[in-house]
PyMOL Python script that loads the backbone (N, CA, C, O; Angstrom):
from pymol import cmd

cmd.read_pdbstr("""\
ATOM      1  N   MET A   1       1.245  -4.859  14.632  1.00  0.00           N
ATOM      2  CA  MET A   1       1.682  -3.650  13.200  1.00  0.00           C
ATOM      3  C   MET A   1       2.115  -3.137  13.602  1.00  0.00           C
ATOM      4  O   MET A   1       1.858  -3.291  14.795  1.00  0.00           O
ATOM      5  N   GLY A   2       3.219  -1.962  13.377  1.00  0.00           N
ATOM      6  CA  GLY A   2       3.873  -0.752  14.371  1.00  0.00           C
ATOM      7  C   GLY A   2       3.447   0.617  13.706  1.00  0.00           C
ATOM      8  O   GLY A   2       2.562   0.953  12.919  1.00  0.00           O
ATOM      9  N   GLU A   3       4.299   1.148  14.262  1.00  0.00           N
ATOM     10  CA  GLU A   3       3.824   2.524  13.353  1.00  0.00           C
ATOM     11  C   GLU A   3       4.763   3.182  12.844  1.00  0.00           C
ATOM     12  O   GLU A   3       5.935   3.296  13.203  1.00  0.00           O
ATOM     13  N   GLU A   4       4.120   3.685  11.854  1.00  0.00           N
ATOM     14  CA  GLU A   4       4.975   3.717  10.173  1.00  0.00           C
ATOM     15  C   GLU A   4       6.619   4.638  10.822  1.00  0.00           C
ATOM     16  O   GLU A   4       6.461   5.514  11.672  1.00  0.00           O
ATOM     17  N   THR A   5       7.555   4.425  10.495  1.00  0.00           N
ATOM     18  CA  THR A   5       8.706   4.423  11.136  1.00  0.00           C
ATOM     19  C   THR A   5       9.831   5.346   9.793  1.00  0.00           C
ATOM     20  O   THR A   5      10.967   5.808   9.895  1.00  0.00           O
ATOM     21  N   SER A   6       8.963   5.306   8.753  1.00  0.00           N
ATOM     22  CA  SER A   6       9.939   5.908   7.444  1.00  0.00           C
ATOM     23  C   SER A   6       9.010   7.029   6.847  1.00  0.00           C
ATOM     24  O   SER A   6       7.782   6.966   6.786  1.00  0.00           O
ATOM     25  N   VAL A   7       9.787   8.046   6.426  1.00  0.00           N
ATOM     26  CA  VAL A   7       7.889   8.740   5.552  1.00  0.00           C
ATOM     27  C   VAL A   7       8.498   7.955   4.258  1.00  0.00           C
ATOM     28  O   VAL A   7       9.544   7.337   4.065  1.00  0.00           O
ATOM     29  N   ILE A   8       7.234   8.301   3.375  1.00  0.00           N
ATOM     30  CA  ILE A   8       6.938   7.592   2.234  1.00  0.00           C
ATOM     31  C   ILE A   8       6.291   8.481   0.965  1.00  0.00           C
ATOM     32  O   ILE A   8       5.157   8.846   0.653  1.00  0.00           O
ATOM     33  N   GLY A   9       7.250   8.585   0.570  1.00  0.00           N
ATOM     34  CA  GLY A   9       7.367  10.176  -0.782  1.00  0.00           C
ATOM     35  C   GLY A   9       6.144  10.297  -1.485  1.00  0.00           C
ATOM     36  O   GLY A   9       5.572  11.383  -1.573  1.00  0.00           O
ATOM     37  N   ARG A  10       5.484   8.737  -2.245  1.00  0.00           N
ATOM     38  CA  ARG A  10       4.547   8.901  -3.611  1.00  0.00           C
ATOM     39  C   ARG A  10       3.961   8.479  -2.107  1.00  0.00           C
ATOM     40  O   ARG A  10       4.337   7.799  -1.152  1.00  0.00           O
ATOM     41  N   ARG A  11       2.300   9.663  -2.640  1.00  0.00           N
ATOM     42  CA  ARG A  11       1.254   9.712  -2.355  1.00  0.00           C
ATOM     43  C   ARG A  11       0.438   8.835  -2.342  1.00  0.00           C
ATOM     44  O   ARG A  11      -0.293   8.641  -1.371  1.00  0.00           O
ATOM     45  N   CYS A  12       0.400   8.019  -3.602  1.00  0.00           N
ATOM     46  CA  CYS A  12      -0.524   6.574  -3.812  1.00  0.00           C
ATOM     47  C   CYS A  12       0.161   5.501  -2.522  1.00  0.00           C
ATOM     48  O   CYS A  12      -0.514   4.707  -1.868  1.00  0.00           O
ATOM     49  N   GLU A  13       1.649   5.724  -2.374  1.00  0.00           N
ATOM     50  CA  GLU A  13       2.019   4.872  -1.835  1.00  0.00           C
ATOM     51  C   GLU A  13       1.017   4.960   0.108  1.00  0.00           C
ATOM     52  O   GLU A  13       0.357   4.243   0.860  1.00  0.00           O
ATOM     53  N   ARG A  14       1.584   6.381   0.010  1.00  0.00           N
ATOM     54  CA  ARG A  14       1.597   6.751   1.707  1.00  0.00           C
ATOM     55  C   ARG A  14      -0.549   6.592   1.791  1.00  0.00           C
ATOM     56  O   ARG A  14      -1.216   6.368   2.801  1.00  0.00           O
ATOM     57  N   ALA A  15      -0.921   6.753   0.740  1.00  0.00           N
ATOM     58  CA  ALA A  15      -2.748   6.213   0.778  1.00  0.00           C
ATOM     59  C   ALA A  15      -2.978   4.678   1.187  1.00  0.00           C
ATOM     60  O   ALA A  15      -3.874   4.465   2.004  1.00  0.00           O
ATOM     61  N   VAL A  16      -2.166   3.474   0.634  1.00  0.00           N
ATOM     62  CA  VAL A  16      -2.297   2.690   0.704  1.00  0.00           C
ATOM     63  C   VAL A  16      -1.661   2.119   1.925  1.00  0.00           C
ATOM     64  O   VAL A  16      -2.481   2.040   2.839  1.00  0.00           O
ATOM     65  N   VAL A  17      -0.788   1.808   2.159  1.00  0.00           N
ATOM     66  CA  VAL A  17      -0.187   1.549   3.615  1.00  0.00           C
ATOM     67  C   VAL A  17      -0.707   1.982   4.835  1.00  0.00           C
ATOM     68  O   VAL A  17      -0.710   1.201   5.787  1.00  0.00           O
ATOM     69  N   THR A  18      -1.307   3.527   4.985  1.00  0.00           N
ATOM     70  CA  THR A  18      -2.154   4.130   5.794  1.00  0.00           C
ATOM     71  C   THR A  18      -3.560   3.558   5.939  1.00  0.00           C
ATOM     72  O   THR A  18      -4.150   3.459   7.015  1.00  0.00           O
ATOM     73  N   ALA A  19      -4.196   3.070   4.356  1.00  0.00           N
ATOM     74  CA  ALA A  19      -5.542   2.744   3.968  1.00  0.00           C
ATOM     75  C   ALA A  19      -5.293   1.214   4.893  1.00  0.00           C
ATOM     76  O   ALA A  19      -5.843   1.134   5.991  1.00  0.00           O
ATOM     77  N   TYR A  20      -4.502   0.114   4.414  1.00  0.00           N
ATOM     78  CA  TYR A  20      -4.313  -1.014   4.971  1.00  0.00           C
ATOM     79  C   TYR A  20      -4.150  -0.450   6.495  1.00  0.00           C
ATOM     80  O   TYR A  20      -5.119  -0.477   7.254  1.00  0.00           O
ATOM     81  N   ARG A  21      -3.044  -0.003   6.857  1.00  0.00           N
ATOM     82  CA  ARG A  21      -3.400  -0.430   8.724  1.00  0.00           C
ATOM     83  C   ARG A  21      -4.564  -0.369   9.027  1.00  0.00           C
ATOM     84  O   ARG A  21      -5.203  -1.313   9.491  1.00  0.00           O
ATOM     85  N   ASP A  22      -5.051   0.894   8.776  1.00  0.00           N
ATOM     86  CA  ASP A  22      -6.082   1.314   9.323  1.00  0.00           C
ATOM     87  C   ASP A  22      -7.286   0.775   8.820  1.00  0.00           C
ATOM     88  O   ASP A  22      -8.214   1.583   8.780  1.00  0.00           O
ATOM     89  N   LEU A  23      -7.492  -0.217   8.477  1.00  0.00           N
ATOM     90  CA  LEU A  23      -8.502  -0.921   8.066  1.00  0.00           C
ATOM     91  C   LEU A  23      -8.611  -2.634   8.889  1.00  0.00           C
ATOM     92  O   LEU A  23      -9.534  -3.364   9.249  1.00  0.00           O
ATOM     93  N   ARG A  24      -6.941  -2.706   8.907  1.00  0.00           N
ATOM     94  CA  ARG A  24      -6.575  -3.703   9.466  1.00  0.00           C
ATOM     95  C   ARG A  24      -7.243  -4.075  10.759  1.00  0.00           C
ATOM     96  O   ARG A  24      -7.913  -5.054  11.088  1.00  0.00           O
ATOM     97  N   GLN A  25      -6.793  -2.822  11.490  1.00  0.00           N
ATOM     98  CA  GLN A  25      -6.676  -2.279  12.695  1.00  0.00           C
ATOM     99  C   GLN A  25      -8.122  -2.135  13.314  1.00  0.00           C
ATOM    100  O   GLN A  25      -8.320  -2.285  14.519  1.00  0.00           O
ATOM    101  N   LEU A  26      -8.972  -1.877  12.540  1.00  0.00           N
ATOM    102  CA  LEU A  26     -10.249  -1.668  12.480  1.00  0.00           C
ATOM    103  C   LEU A  26     -11.523  -3.112  12.308  1.00  0.00           C
ATOM    104  O   LEU A  26     -12.751  -3.057  12.372  1.00  0.00           O
ATOM    105  N   GLY A  27     -10.253  -4.763  11.989  1.00  0.00           N
ATOM    106  CA  GLY A  27     -11.246  -5.337  12.510  1.00  0.00           C
ATOM    107  C   GLY A  27     -11.176  -5.936  11.125  1.00  0.00           C
ATOM    108  O   GLY A  27     -11.133  -7.163  11.213  1.00  0.00           O
ATOM    109  N   SER A  28     -11.154  -5.572  10.069  1.00  0.00           N
ATOM    110  CA  SER A  28     -10.966  -6.111   8.161  1.00  0.00           C
ATOM    111  C   SER A  28      -9.801  -7.074   8.106  1.00  0.00           C
ATOM    112  O   SER A  28      -8.594  -7.045   8.345  1.00  0.00           O
ATOM    113  N   ASP A  29     -10.910  -8.137   7.589  1.00  0.00           N
ATOM    114  CA  ASP A  29      -9.424  -9.303   6.902  1.00  0.00           C
ATOM    115  C   ASP A  29      -8.610  -8.693   5.605  1.00  0.00           C
ATOM    116  O   ASP A  29      -8.895  -7.915   4.695  1.00  0.00           O
ATOM    117  N   ASP A  30      -6.834  -9.850   6.199  1.00  0.00           N
ATOM    118  CA  ASP A  30      -6.430  -9.384   5.383  1.00  0.00           C
ATOM    119  C   ASP A  30      -6.503  -8.946   3.745  1.00  0.00           C
ATOM    120  O   ASP A  30      -6.237  -7.844   3.265  1.00  0.00           O
ATOM    121  N   MET A  31      -6.917 -10.082   3.101  1.00  0.00           N
ATOM    122  CA  MET A  31      -7.786 -10.136   2.014  1.00  0.00           C
ATOM    123  C   MET A  31      -8.756  -9.003   1.448  1.00  0.00           C
ATOM    124  O   MET A  31      -8.949  -8.759   0.257  1.00  0.00           O
ATOM    125  N   MET A  32      -9.312  -8.379   2.515  1.00  0.00           N
ATOM    126  CA  MET A  32     -10.845  -7.500   2.172  1.00  0.00           C
ATOM    127  C   MET A  32      -9.581  -6.269   2.159  1.00  0.00           C
ATOM    128  O   MET A  32      -9.188  -5.811   1.086  1.00  0.00           O
ATOM    129  N   ALA A  33      -9.037  -5.831   3.430  1.00  0.00           N
ATOM    130  CA  ALA A  33      -8.009  -5.259   3.082  1.00  0.00           C
ATOM    131  C   ALA A  33      -6.646  -4.707   1.910  1.00  0.00           C
ATOM    132  O   ALA A  33      -6.304  -3.627   1.428  1.00  0.00           O
ATOM    133  N   PHE A  34      -6.353  -5.588   1.858  1.00  0.00           N
ATOM    134  CA  PHE A  34      -5.498  -5.928   0.255  1.00  0.00           C
ATOM    135  C   PHE A  34      -6.412  -5.092  -1.010  1.00  0.00           C
ATOM    136  O   PHE A  34      -6.110  -4.130  -1.715  1.00  0.00           O
ATOM    137  N   GLN A  35      -7.683  -5.961  -0.928  1.00  0.00           N
ATOM    138  CA  GLN A  35      -8.436  -5.634  -2.108  1.00  0.00           C
ATOM    139  C   GLN A  35      -9.127  -4.101  -2.312  1.00  0.00           C
ATOM    140  O   GLN A  35      -9.363  -3.736  -3.463  1.00  0.00           O
ATOM    141  N   ALA A  36      -9.390  -3.371  -1.378  1.00  0.00           N
ATOM    142  CA  ALA A  36      -9.506  -2.442  -0.903  1.00  0.00           C
ATOM    143  C   ALA A  36      -8.104  -1.262  -1.131  1.00  0.00           C
ATOM    144  O   ALA A  36      -8.285  -0.115  -0.724  1.00  0.00           O
ATOM    145  N   CYS A  37      -7.413  -1.446  -1.467  1.00  0.00           N
ATOM    146  CA  CYS A  37      -6.061  -0.991  -1.093  1.00  0.00           C
ATOM    147  C   CYS A  37      -6.066  -1.107  -2.553  1.00  0.00           C
ATOM    148  O   CYS A  37      -6.466  -0.024  -2.982  1.00  0.00           O
ATOM    149  N   THR A  38      -5.753  -2.091  -3.739  1.00  0.00           N
ATOM    150  CA  THR A  38      -5.359  -2.362  -4.738  1.00  0.00           C
ATOM    151  C   THR A  38      -6.539  -1.582  -5.327  1.00  0.00           C
ATOM    152  O   THR A  38      -6.193  -0.938  -6.317  1.00  0.00           O
ATOM    153  N   THR A  39      -8.159  -1.421  -4.925  1.00  0.00           N
ATOM    154  CA  THR A  39      -8.995  -0.318  -5.634  1.00  0.00           C
ATOM    155  C   THR A  39      -8.480   0.952  -5.522  1.00  0.00           C
ATOM    156  O   THR A  39      -8.403   1.567  -6.585  1.00  0.00           O
ATOM    157  N   LEU A  40      -8.013   1.654  -4.282  1.00  0.00           N
ATOM    158  CA  LEU A  40      -7.550   2.344  -3.868  1.00  0.00           C
ATOM    159  C   LEU A  40      -6.028   3.147  -4.720  1.00  0.00           C
ATOM    160  O   LEU A  40      -5.729   4.336  -4.833  1.00  0.00           O
ATOM    161  N   TYR A  41      -5.497   2.195  -5.080  1.00  0.00           N
ATOM    162  CA  TYR A  41      -4.606   2.553  -6.013  1.00  0.00           C
ATOM    163  C   TYR A  41      -4.681   2.761  -6.955  1.00  0.00           C
ATOM    164  O   TYR A  41      -4.135   3.774  -7.391  1.00  0.00           O
ATOM    165  N   ARG A  42      -5.580   1.695  -7.989  1.00  0.00           N
ATOM    166  CA  ARG A  42      -6.492   1.632  -8.657  1.00  0.00           C
ATOM    167  C   ARG A  42      -7.121   3.430  -9.448  1.00  0.00           C
ATOM    168  O   ARG A  42      -7.201   3.636 -10.659  1.00  0.00           O
ATOM    169  N   ILE A  43      -7.359   4.132  -8.696  1.00  0.00           N
ATOM    170  CA  ILE A  43      -7.956   5.524  -8.653  1.00  0.00           C
ATOM    171  C   ILE A  43      -7.294   6.371  -8.653  1.00  0.00           C
ATOM    172  O   ILE A  43      -7.507   7.466  -9.174  1.00  0.00           O
ATOM    173  N   HIS A  44      -6.020   5.899  -7.849  1.00  0.00           N
ATOM    174  CA  HIS A  44      -4.656   6.947  -8.260  1.00  0.00           C
ATOM    175  C   HIS A  44      -4.067   6.947  -9.291  1.00  0.00           C
ATOM    176  O   HIS A  44      -3.432   7.891  -9.760  1.00  0.00           O
ATOM    177  N   HIS A  45      -4.306   5.265 -10.021  1.00  0.00           N
ATOM    178  CA  HIS A  45      -3.108   5.302 -11.007  1.00  0.00           C
ATOM    179  C   HIS A  45      -4.660   4.519 -12.133  1.00  0.00           C
ATOM    180  O   HIS A  45      -5.156   3.440 -11.807  1.00  0.00           O
ATOM    181  N   PRO A  46      -5.095   5.200 -13.192  1.00  0.00           N
ATOM    182  CA  PRO A  46      -6.436   4.085 -13.724  1.00  0.00           C
ATOM    183  C   PRO A  46      -5.328   3.670 -15.155  1.00  0.00           C
ATOM    184  O   PRO A  46      -5.739   2.971 -16.080  1.00  0.00           O
ATOM    185  N   GLU A  47      -4.696   3.922 -15.136  1.00  0.00           N
ATOM    186  CA  GLU A  47      -4.035   3.568 -16.035  1.00  0.00           C
ATOM    187  C   GLU A  47      -3.457   1.986 -15.939  1.00  0.00           C
ATOM    188  O   GLU A  47      -3.286   1.177 -16.850  1.00  0.00           O
ATOM    189  N   SER A  48      -3.170   1.823 -14.169  1.00  0.00           N
ATOM    190  CA  SER A  48      -2.319   0.407 -14.431  1.00  0.00           C
ATOM    191  C   SER A  48      -3.297  -0.822 -14.475  1.00  0.00           C
ATOM    192  O   SER A  48      -4.483  -0.537 -14.635  1.00  0.00           O
ATOM    193  N   SER A  49      -3.043  -1.841 -14.384  1.00  0.00           N
ATOM    194  CA  SER A  49      -3.206  -2.685 -14.842  1.00  0.00           C
ATOM    195  C   SER A  49      -3.547  -3.746 -13.168  1.00  0.00           C
ATOM    196  O   SER A  49      -2.876  -3.882 -12.145  1.00  0.00           O
ATOM    197  N   LEU A  50      -4.736  -4.242 -13.549  1.00  0.00           N
ATOM    198  CA  LEU A  50      -5.247  -4.959 -11.867  1.00  0.00           C
ATOM    199  C   LEU A  50      -4.195  -5.790 -11.882  1.00  0.00           C
ATOM    200  O   LEU A  50      -4.369  -6.061 -10.693  1.00  0.00           O
ATOM    201  N   ASN A  51      -3.060  -6.576 -12.222  1.00  0.00           N
ATOM    202  CA  ASN A  51      -2.117  -7.518 -12.056  1.00  0.00           C
ATOM    203  C   ASN A  51      -0.775  -6.560 -11.502  1.00  0.00           C
ATOM    204  O   ASN A  51       0.006  -7.075 -10.701  1.00  0.00           O
ATOM    205  N   GLU A  52      -0.580  -5.289 -11.927  1.00  0.00           N
ATOM    206  CA  GLU A  52       0.525  -4.132 -11.796  1.00  0.00           C
ATOM    207  C   GLU A  52      -0.507  -4.187 -10.104  1.00  0.00           C
ATOM    208  O   GLU A  52      -0.457  -4.886  -9.092  1.00  0.00           O
ATOM    209  N   ALA A  53      -1.521  -2.815 -10.668  1.00  0.00           N
ATOM    210  CA  ALA A  53      -2.080  -2.754  -8.950  1.00  0.00           C
ATOM    211  C   ALA A  53      -1.445  -3.840  -7.541  1.00  0.00           C
ATOM    212  O   ALA A  53      -1.063  -3.584  -6.399  1.00  0.00           O
ATOM    213  N   ARG A  54      -1.611  -5.335  -8.483  1.00  0.00           N
ATOM    214  CA  ARG A  54      -1.566  -5.795  -6.775  1.00  0.00           C
ATOM    215  C   ARG A  54      -0.296  -5.993  -6.711  1.00  0.00           C
ATOM    216  O   ARG A  54       0.156  -5.885  -5.572  1.00  0.00           O
ATOM    217  N   ARG A  55       0.597  -6.296  -7.691  1.00  0.00           N
ATOM    218  CA  ARG A  55       1.989  -6.031  -6.899  1.00  0.00           C
ATOM    219  C   ARG A  55       2.314  -5.581  -6.002  1.00  0.00           C
ATOM    220  O   ARG A  55       2.527  -6.083  -4.899  1.00  0.00           O
ATOM    221  N   LEU A  56       2.460  -3.794  -6.621  1.00  0.00           N
ATOM    222  CA  LEU A  56       3.041  -2.865  -6.429  1.00  0.00           C
ATOM    223  C   LEU A  56       2.322  -2.792  -4.397  1.00  0.00           C
ATOM    224  O   LEU A  56       2.981  -2.380  -3.442  1.00  0.00           O
ATOM    225  N   VAL A  57       0.606  -3.430  -4.336  1.00  0.00           N
ATOM    226  CA  VAL A  57       0.083  -3.221  -3.535  1.00  0.00           C
ATOM    227  C   VAL A  57       0.734  -3.951  -2.116  1.00  0.00           C
ATOM    228  O   VAL A  57       0.826  -3.621  -0.933  1.00  0.00           O
ATOM    229  N   ALA A  58       1.188  -5.316  -3.070  1.00  0.00           N
ATOM    230  CA  ALA A  58       1.274  -6.836  -2.060  1.00  0.00           C
ATOM    231  C   ALA A  58       3.339  -6.183  -1.732  1.00  0.00           C
ATOM    232  O   ALA A  58       4.093  -6.527  -0.822  1.00  0.00           O
ATOM    233  N   GLU A  59       3.555  -5.386  -2.683  1.00  0.00           N
ATOM    234  CA  GLU A  59       5.481  -5.249  -2.018  1.00  0.00           C
ATOM    235  C   GLU A  59       5.006  -4.372  -1.321  1.00  0.00           C
ATOM    236  O   GLU A  59       5.052  -4.744  -0.149  1.00  0.00           O
ATOM    237  N   TRP A  60       4.268  -2.715  -1.490  1.00  0.00           N
ATOM    238  CA  TRP A  60       4.342  -2.079  -0.558  1.00  0.00           C
ATOM    239  C   TRP A  60       3.886  -1.920   1.185  1.00  0.00           C
ATOM    240  O   TRP A  60       4.257  -1.362   2.218  1.00  0.00           O
ATOM    241  N   ILE A  61       2.745  -2.905   0.621  1.00  0.00           N
ATOM    242  CA  ILE A  61       2.274  -3.556   2.366  1.00  0.00           C
ATOM    243  C   ILE A  61       3.473  -4.990   2.620  1.00  0.00           C
ATOM    244  O   ILE A  61       3.888  -4.840   3.769  1.00  0.00           O
ATOM    245  N   ASP A  62       3.918  -5.833   2.203  1.00  0.00           N
ATOM    246  CA  ASP A  62       5.340  -6.527   2.642  1.00  0.00           C
ATOM    247  C   ASP A  62       6.233  -5.436   3.129  1.00  0.00           C
ATOM    248  O   ASP A  62       6.047  -5.339   4.342  1.00  0.00           O
ATOM    249  N   HIS A  63       7.208  -4.488   2.680  1.00  0.00           N
ATOM    250  CA  HIS A  63       7.945  -3.513   2.602  1.00  0.00           C
ATOM    251  C   HIS A  63       7.956  -2.200   4.134  1.00  0.00           C
ATOM    252  O   HIS A  63       8.794  -1.763   4.923  1.00  0.00           O
ATOM    253  N   HIS A  64       6.410  -2.005   3.841  1.00  0.00           N
ATOM    254  CA  HIS A  64       5.899  -1.069   5.187  1.00  0.00           C
ATOM    255  C   HIS A  64       5.103  -1.906   6.384  1.00  0.00           C
ATOM    256  O   HIS A  64       5.440  -1.636   7.537  1.00  0.00           O
ATOM    257  N   VAL A  65       4.378  -2.606   6.241  1.00  0.00           N
ATOM    258  CA  VAL A  65       4.045  -3.176   7.402  1.00  0.00           C
ATOM    259  C   VAL A  65       5.053  -4.429   7.685  1.00  0.00           C
ATOM    260  O   VAL A  65       6.013  -4.371   8.454  1.00  0.00           O
ATOM    261  N   VAL A  66       4.675  -5.541   6.946  1.00  0.00           N
ATOM    262  CA  VAL A  66       4.896  -6.645   7.424  1.00  0.00           C
ATOM    263  C   VAL A  66       6.161  -6.660   7.768  1.00  0.00           C
ATOM    264  O   VAL A  66       6.421  -6.989   8.926  1.00  0.00           O
ATOM    265  N   ARG A  67       7.476  -6.235   6.663  1.00  0.00           N
ATOM    266  CA  ARG A  67       9.271  -6.098   7.207  1.00  0.00           C
ATOM    267  C   ARG A  67       9.128  -4.630   8.514  1.00  0.00           C
ATOM    268  O   ARG A  67       9.406  -4.818   9.699  1.00  0.00           O
ATOM    269  N   GLU A  68       8.907  -3.985   8.258  1.00  0.00           N
ATOM    270  CA  GLU A  68       8.518  -2.239   8.797  1.00  0.00           C
ATOM    271  C   GLU A  68      10.152  -2.344   8.916  1.00  0.00           C
ATOM    272  O   GLU A  68      11.056  -2.478   9.741  1.00  0.00           O
ATOM    273  N   ALA A  69       9.850  -2.161   7.270  1.00  0.00           N
ATOM    274  CA  ALA A  69      10.898  -1.674   6.441  1.00  0.00           C
ATOM    275  C   ALA A  69      11.758  -0.146   5.784  1.00  0.00           C
ATOM    276  O   ALA A  69      11.468   0.402   4.720  1.00  0.00           O
ATOM    277  N   GLY A  70      12.796   0.276   6.708  1.00  0.00           N
ATOM    278  CA  GLY A  70      12.521   1.428   5.999  1.00  0.00           C
ATOM    279  C   GLY A  70      13.172   2.211   4.424  1.00  0.00           C
ATOM    280  O   GLY A  70      13.439   1.529   3.434  1.00  0.00           O
ATOM    281  N   GLY A  71      13.290   3.282   4.459  1.00  0.00           N
ATOM    282  CA  GLY A  71      13.680   3.343   2.811  1.00  0.00           C
ATOM    283  C   GLY A  71      12.523   3.617   1.728  1.00  0.00           C
ATOM    284  O   GLY A  71      11.295   3.645   1.811  1.00  0.00           O
ATOM    285  N   PRO A  72      13.445   3.809   0.668  1.00  0.00           N
ATOM    286  CA  PRO A  72      12.612   3.587  -0.651  1.00  0.00           C
ATOM    287  C   PRO A  72      12.217   2.377  -0.631  1.00  0.00           C
ATOM    288  O   PRO A  72      12.814   1.561   0.072  1.00  0.00           O
ATOM    289  N   THR A  73      10.895   1.936  -1.565  1.00  0.00           N
ATOM    290  CA  THR A  73      10.314   1.059  -2.292  1.00  0.00           C
ATOM    291  C   THR A  73      10.693   1.122  -4.116  1.00  0.00           C
ATOM    292  O   THR A  73      10.688   2.132  -4.820  1.00  0.00           O
ATOM    293  N   GLU A  74      10.938  -0.017  -4.450  1.00  0.00           N
ATOM    294  CA  GLU A  74      10.046   0.300  -6.116  1.00  0.00           C
ATOM    295  C   GLU A  74       9.296   0.496  -6.102  1.00  0.00           C
ATOM    296  O   GLU A  74       8.916   0.430  -4.933  1.00  0.00           O
ATOM    297  N   GLY A  75       8.265   0.892  -6.959  1.00  0.00           N
ATOM    298  CA  GLY A  75       6.924   1.046  -7.776  1.00  0.00           C
ATOM    299  C   GLY A  75       6.894   2.222  -8.756  1.00  0.00           C
ATOM    300  O   GLY A  75       7.811   2.615  -9.478  1.00  0.00           O
ATOM    301  N   CYS A  76       5.419   2.790  -8.610  1.00  0.00           N
ATOM    302  CA  CYS A  76       5.021   3.462  -9.689  1.00  0.00           C
ATOM    303  C   CYS A  76       6.647   5.179  -9.609  1.00  0.00           C
ATOM    304  O   CYS A  76       7.559   5.269  -8.788  1.00  0.00           O
ATOM    305  N   ALA A  77       6.415   5.880 -10.463  1.00  0.00           N
ATOM    306  CA  ALA A  77       6.788   7.114 -10.825  1.00  0.00           C
ATOM    307  C   ALA A  77       6.297   8.448 -10.427  1.00  0.00           C
ATOM    308  O   ALA A  77       6.814   9.518 -10.749  1.00  0.00           O
ATOM    309  N   CYS A  78       5.631   8.342  -9.962  1.00  0.00           N
ATOM    310  CA  CYS A  78       4.936   9.387  -9.716  1.00  0.00           C
ATOM    311  C   CYS A  78       5.510   9.760  -7.540  1.00  0.00           C
ATOM    312  O   CYS A  78       6.105   9.257  -6.587  1.00  0.00           O
ATOM    313  N   ALA A  79       4.820  10.833  -7.929  1.00  0.00           N
ATOM    314  CA  ALA A  79       5.912  12.124  -6.744  1.00  0.00           C
ATOM    315  C   ALA A  79       4.777  11.844  -5.407  1.00  0.00           C
ATOM    316  O   ALA A  79       4.943  12.412  -4.328  1.00  0.00           O
TER     317      ALA A  79
END
""", "prot")
cmd.dss("prot")
cmd.show_as("cartoon", "prot")
cmd.util.cbc("prot")
cmd.orient("prot")
């Protein structure tokens, strides 16, 4: 897992990616970290369905952690 290479504009996105990286570094398995981050997203966005939260969290983890891509991602409309 690499260092964050881009600035993440959305607070919820930044919180999810940071939490995922930290949990994985501390020894949590992928699914446990993913579930925790889905819960975290839903705390930021209680109006979000579980499926929507899972999709966004998976997209953000893939973009920022797996592919280590820079630039903006699709996602929620918050700042």
